[in-house]
N, C-alpha and C positions, 0 to 999 in steps of 0.2 A: 263610874255612873250612875246615876239616882237610879232608887227604885222606884215601880210605881207609885207608893204613895209620897214620896217628895216628888213627885212632878205634878201633882193636883193643885192649882193655887186658885181653884173658883169649888165652891159648894151650892148645889142647889137642893134646896127640902123641900118635895109637893108632897102634898096630900093630907090630910086629917087637918086636925085646927091646933100650932103648938099652945094657944095663949089658950085650953081648956084644962091642959094640965103642966103645968108652968115649972111646975119642981121637977117632974117628968122630962120636958123638954130641956131645960137646963142641965140636968145629967149629964145628959145624950149630946146634948151638944158642946160641951168640955168634952169628953171624951172622943171624939170626933175630932177636933180641933187638932186635940195634944196629938193625935193618931197622926193625921195629915199638918207637918208641922208648916207647912208652906202657903197650906190656902191663907188667901191676903182678902178674899172674897167670900162673903156667908150673904146666901138668898133663903128666902122663902117667905110662901105664901099664908095670907090672914084677912078674911071677914072682919078682921077689928071687930067681934064679935063680945069683948068685954073692954074694948074702946080703947083710945088711944093711949089715955094717960098710962093704964095696965103695960102694956104694951112697951112705950116708952122706959116707966119704974123698973118694970120686971125680964124685960129681956133686952133693952137694947144698955141702958147703962152698967148690967152685970159684965154683958159680954167689953162694955169698953174698959168697963177695971179691969176683966180678964186678959186682953190683949196688953192693956198697957204697964200687969205683970208679970207678962210672958214675955213684954220688948217685944210686942209686933202690930203691925199697922193692919187693921179689919177694917174693910169697908161693907157695905151693909146693904142689902138692896130687899124692901118688901113689896 
């Protein structure tokens, strides 16, 4: 039987603006993904305050690299 953290497949983060402090967000999200090994869908909200290019380069590219390195397939919802 799977424990609770192994049963979670979708992770949604709401509140605050992750693009304002991308370094803190990135450290936090990697810890969450490591803790929940079966998460395959990640969703967070943003008002794109700092622009789509920053979100793409500072969030999606590193998360895609993380997922490839850890042999995981993550989908993103923004």
